[in-house]
Residue, then its C-alpha position, 0 to 999 in steps of 0.5 A: m764336715q764339722a763335728r757340731s754340724a754333724l751332731f745337729d744332723l745326727y740328732g735331727d735325722y736319727l735321734r729325735t725320733r728315738g727320745g732325743r738322747a744318746p750316750v756319748s759312746a754311741l755318739v762317737k760310734l755314729l760319727s766315726p763313719l764320717g771321719i770325725a774323731a772322738p775328741a772332736v765329738r766330745t768338744a762339740v758336745s761340750r760347746m752345744v751344752r754351753q749354747g743351750w742345745l744339749h743337756p747332760l744326763r746319766l744313762a744306763a750306758g753312762p754319760g749321755y746328752l738330751l736335746t733341750p726343748r729349744a733344740a727339739r723345736r729347731l730340729d722339728e722345724a728343720a725336718a719339716r723343711i728338709y722333707r717338705t711336710g708342709k704345703i708352701g702357699w702364698d697370699g700375695r703379701f710379704d713380711l717386711i722387716v726394717l732394722e735400725t743400724g748400729m751393729n758391728r760387722r760380726d753381729r750383722q753377719r750372725l743376724a744375716a745368717n739367722l734371718s736367711y735360715l728363717g726364709y728372709g732375703m736382704l733388700d739392703e742392709q736394713t731391709w729384709v723380706a719374706t714371703r711368709p712370716g718367720e715364727d721365731v723372728d721376733g724372738l731372734l731380733a729381741e735376743a740380738g738386741v736389735r730395734y726394728e719395725r715390722f710390716t705386712a706389704a703387698h706389691t701394687a704391681g701384683t705377681p710381676g712386681a712381687m717377682g721383681v722383689v724376689r729377684r732383688a732379695w735372692d740370687l735365684d740363678e746362684i740357688a739354681n746352680a747350687y741345686q744342679e751342683f748338688v745332684a751332680a756331686q751326689r749322684p756318683l757317690l750314691a750310685g756306689v751304694t747298693v743293696r749289697s753294701r754294708d749298713e755302715d756304708a749306706y748310713a754314711a752315704r745317706f748322712r752326707l746326702v742329708h748334710a749337703w741338702r740341709t745347707f739349702l735351709f740357709r740358701d733357699p727360702q722355699l718360695p711359692p711356685a708362683l714366684l719361681p722361674e719355670r723348670w726350677p732345678g730345686t724341684s728335680a733336686a728335691a725328687f732326687f733327694d727324696r728318692h735316695a734318702a728313702r732308699l738308704r733309710p732302712a740300712a741307715d736305721r739298722f746301723v743306728e740301732q746297732c750302735l745304740d744297742g752296743a752302747h747300752r750293752i753293759p760289759r761283763q766284769k772279768g772275775r778271778h776264778p779260784 
């Protein structure tokens, strides 16, 4: 698990609702159960500051870092998709983007990852499609310096034609297999965490669960049910995730509070007695 990615998970799943800030000492304690060492945490924090995701500030417990408005917005959007708080509907229309060529390979790969995150699938190198408009897509393309045309389109063949477009833009078999592999990998790890387990162990297991589930933000565009195959594995995988994320949440929250309280505790100075 990369330190930078873990920090996004930590702020998004635990610190966002606790003011979006924490001292460095608490960040180190909270990532230690994941096997991430203090130097890696500090390096990742510095990188996130340079990229505009975190803002340094002085807290009572010492140096700390606060989410920037941009980061808070991105994490809120991610949380809505992770926990599926919004209803997925479809009006029968696609959002279609046609890009101009001329980007180098590295920039194309970065743009492709960002468009995938926003729910777009690639029909070819220039043409991307989504079942709902991405709110940040215009800003993303403007920031990347990409010239483009954007359209709203409906397939003349109705839902069958739309399903054909979906099959071209996304490898649904690969996504389905990924969901099945997610459950198969997580089930034995979670079975070992019970009510008798330490809070730290429950926190670590839940953290890895959410971290693994978060990867589907880049894989699965969360298509409307009308465009999905029958018995879609993503549905049962979501139920599995919800069940265990909720089961481990109380113990994980206790561990987080313990780390934050410990970081805010100011150690007493040792004085010399006469």
